[in-house]
Structures are given as structure tokens and as C-alpha cells.
C-alpha positions in Angstrom: 0.2 -0.2 0.0 1.5 2.9 -1.3 1.3 6.3 1.3 -2.1 8.3 0.2 -2.8 5.8 -2.5 -6.7 4.7 -3.1 -5.7 1.6 -0.8 -4.5 3.8 1.4 -8.0 6.3 2.2 -10.1 3.0 1.1 -8.8 1.6 4.7 -8.4 4.8 6.8 -12.3 5.9 6.4 -13.6 2.3 6.8 -11.4 2.6 10.1 -12.9 6.0 10.9 -15.3 7.6 13.1 -18.4 8.4 10.3 -18.7 12.1 11.7 -15.6 12.6 11.7 -15.4 15.5 9.4 -19.0 16.3 9.2 -18.7 19.8 9.6 -17.3 22.1 7.4 -13.5 23.1 7.8 -13.6 26.7 10.2 -11.1 28.4 7.2 -12.7 27.0 4.6 -15.9 28.2 4.9 -14.6 31.6 5.9 -13.0 32.0 2.9 -15.3 31.0 0.1 -17.5 33.1 2.0 -15.0 36.1 1.3 -15.1 35.4 -2.5 -18.5 34.7 -3.1 -21.6 36.3 -2.5 -24.0 34.0 -3.6 -24.3 30.1 -4.9 -22.9 28.2 -8.0 -21.4 25.3 -9.2 -18.4 23.6 -7.5 -16.0 20.6 -7.3 -14.3 19.2 -4.3 -10.8 17.4 -4.4 -10.8 14.8 -1.9 -14.1 15.3 -0.2 -13.7 12.9 2.6 -17.3 12.8 4.9 -18.1 15.7 3.0 -18.8 18.4 5.5 -17.7 21.2 3.3 -19.4 19.8 0.0 -22.6 19.2 3.0 -22.3 22.4 4.1 -21.8 24.2 0.6 -25.1 22.3 -0.9 -26.9 23.6 2.2 -26.3 27.1 0.9 -27.3 26.2 -2.1 -24.5 25.2 -4.3 -24.2 22.3 -6.7 -21.3 20.5 -5.8 -19.5 17.8 -6.9 -17.9 15.9 -4.3 -14.6 13.9 -5.8 -13.0 11.1 -3.7 -10.9 7.7 -4.5 -12.7 6.3 -1.4 -16.2 4.7 -1.8 -16.3 4.4 1.4 -16.2 8.0 2.0 -18.6 8.5 -0.8 -21.8 6.6 0.3 -21.5 8.3 4.0 -22.0 12.1 1.7 -24.9 10.6 -0.1 -26.5 9.3 2.8 -25.9 12.7 4.7 -26.9 14.4 1.9 -30.3 12.3 1.8 -30.7 12.9 5.5 -29.9 17.3 4.9 -32.4 17.0 1.5 -29.9 18.4 -0.5 -29.3 14.9 -2.9 -30.8 16.6 -5.9 -27.6 19.5 -5.2 -24.6 16.8 -4.5 -22.7 14.5 -7.0 -20.5 12.0 -5.7 -17.9 10.8 -8.0 -15.1 8.0 -6.7 -11.5 8.5 -9.2 -8.2 8.3 -8.6 -7.1 12.4 -8.9 -3.7 11.2 -9.3 -4.5 8.6 -12.4 -7.3 9.5 -13.8 -9.6 13.0 -15.7 -10.9 15.4 -13.3 -14.8 16.0 -14.0 -15.2 18.6 -17.1 -16.2 22.0 -15.8 -16.8 24.8 -15.9 -17.3 25.4 -12.3 -17.6 28.4 -9.9 -15.1 27.0 -7.9 -12.7 24.2 -7.1 -11.7 23.7 -4.0 -10.0 20.8 -1.3 -9.3 20.9 2.8 -6.2 18.9 3.5 -6.3 17.1 0.0 -3.9 14.8 -0.9 -2.3 12.5 -3.4 0.7 11.5 -5.5 1.7 14.7 -7.7 -0.7 17.1 -6.2 1.0 20.2 -7.8 -0.1 18.4 -10.9 -3.6 17.3 -10.3 -3.8 21.6 -9.0 -3.0 22.7 -12.2 -5.3 20.1 -14.3 -8.3 21.9 -11.3 -7.9 25.0 -12.2 -8.2 24.5 -16.1 -12.0 23.5 -15.0 -12.8 26.6 -13.1 -15.0 29.7 -14.7 -13.4 32.6 -15.7 -14.2 34.7 -13.1 -14.0 31.6 -11.0 -12.0 30.2 -7.9 -9.7 27.8 -6.8 -9.3 27.7 -3.2 -6.9 25.2 -1.5 -6.4 24.6 2.1 -3.6 22.7 3.7 -2.2 22.0 7.3 0.6 24.8 8.2 1.3 22.8 11.2 1.3 19.4 12.6 -1.7 18.3 15.1 0.2 16.5 18.4 -2.5 13.5 16.3 -1.1 13.9 13.4 -0.2 11.1 11.1 3.2 12.6 11.0 3.9 14.2 14.3 7.8 15.2 13.6 8.9 18.3 13.2 8.9 19.7 10.0 8.7 22.9 7.6 5.1 23.5 5.9 5.3 25.0 2.8 4.3 29.0 2.9 0.7 29.8 0.9 3.5 32.2 -1.4 5.1 28.9 -1.9 2.5 26.4 -2.4 0.3 29.1 -4.9 4.1 30.2 -6.4 4.3 25.7 -7.5 1.6 25.8 -9.4 2.6 28.2 -11.6 -0.9 29.6 -13.0 0.8 32.2 -14.8 -0.9 35.5 -15.6 -4.4 34.4 -16.3 -4.3 34.5 -12.4 -4.9 36.8 -9.0 -4.2 35.9 -5.8 -7.0 36.9 -3.8 -5.8 35.3 -0.2 -2.1 34.3 0.6 -2.3 34.1 4.6 -1.5 31.6 7.5 -4.4 31.5 10.0 -4.6 29.3 13.5 -7.4 27.8 14.8 -8.0 25.6 18.4 -8.5 22.2 16.6 -9.8 18.7 18.1 -8.6 15.3 17.1 -10.6 12.3 16.6 -10.2 11.5 20.4 -10.9 14.3 21.4 -7.6 16.1 22.0 -7.6 19.6 21.3 -4.4 21.9 20.2 -4.0 25.1 18.5 -3.3 24.5 14.7 -2.4 26.5 11.6 -4.0 26.7 8.2 -2.5 27.6 5.3 -5.1 29.1 2.6 -4.8 29.8 -1.0 -6.8 31.5 -2.9 -6.9 32.6 -6.2 -9.5 33.9 -8.9 -9.2 33.2 -12.2 -9.1 36.7 -14.8 -12.7 37.3 -16.7 -12.2 37.3 -20.4 
């Protein structure tokens, strides 16, 4: 099993508390709220248990939730039905590292803590599905939580480094490049201050 491949994530979600990750990520909510005043179409990479996708759907967005783990997608679909938003949430099982991404265009393409082999290339391909005037939003770990899978100390890329690695060119403007601290809760109920890295890029209108 290779780290962050399909087998890794399927095993991860099968053993994970199904309620974990069903609430939206604080940084993602704040960022999308700043970028958009109304609803549109969105693609989420690495949707997990769907906290962000369901939050958007409840606010009128039409969301394509992509993940490599069918277990996670089944749980998203069940939550969408429970919240009455099944008509606004489409789940797709796909390995973004080796398979094509869903066709756009989307007003918003985003991911919270999305990791996969060749991740920068995946983000570049995802950026190609963004509608002119739309946005690409990446929320990453800016620090290691005590419950992290890899708790050893290492440097995390800055927001500028994350954006620069994508090399999207002059057709994109950086709207938000920021690090923000928050009090997080781990899967065992632990509490600790962590840092989120936030990158929001806007595709220039045609």
C-alpha cells in the first residue's frame, strides 16, 4: 500500500468514526464566504466525509464531491439525503492522480487538506476546470497537530510557496495567501492550536 493511494484512503475511512469530518472546515467556510456572495457550482477534491460539500449544498450550491474512497462517498450521499440536498450533491469515485477530473466549468474548485501523489499537477489540472471569474481554494496544514499521522517536526510550505508551485500564470490573481491559527479537536477529542495555510486564487474574467 502506497501512502495516499486508493487503498490507503479506503482503509482510512473504513476505520474512521463516520461522524468525523461531517462539519465544515472553519478556514474553508471563511474563505469561500469572502470570495462569493451567492451560490454556484463547485468541485471538491478529496471530499472525505463531506463536511464542506454539504455545507455548500445547504446554501444552494451544486457540488461535485470527488474522492478515491467509496466508503467516504457513500457516507456523503447518506448525509445529503438526510439533509434533503441529494439533488445538489453528486459523488464521484475517482483517483485524481491517475484519472481525468470531472468536466467543468465550475465557479469554485477547492480542497481542504487534500493529499495525493503528484498533487501540484492535480491542482493545475483542476484549475483548468475553473470558470473565468471563478476561484481555486486550497486549505492545507500549516503545522502538525499532536494527533498527526506524521508528528515529526518539518517545515510546511508557505502560502506563497503553495501558490508558486502551481505556476498558473498571469490569468490568475492571488486573492488570499494567509496562515491562520485555530483551536482544533482531534479524532480522540484532543484539543490543540494548529495553523491552516490558505490559498485562494481567482481566474481573471474573460
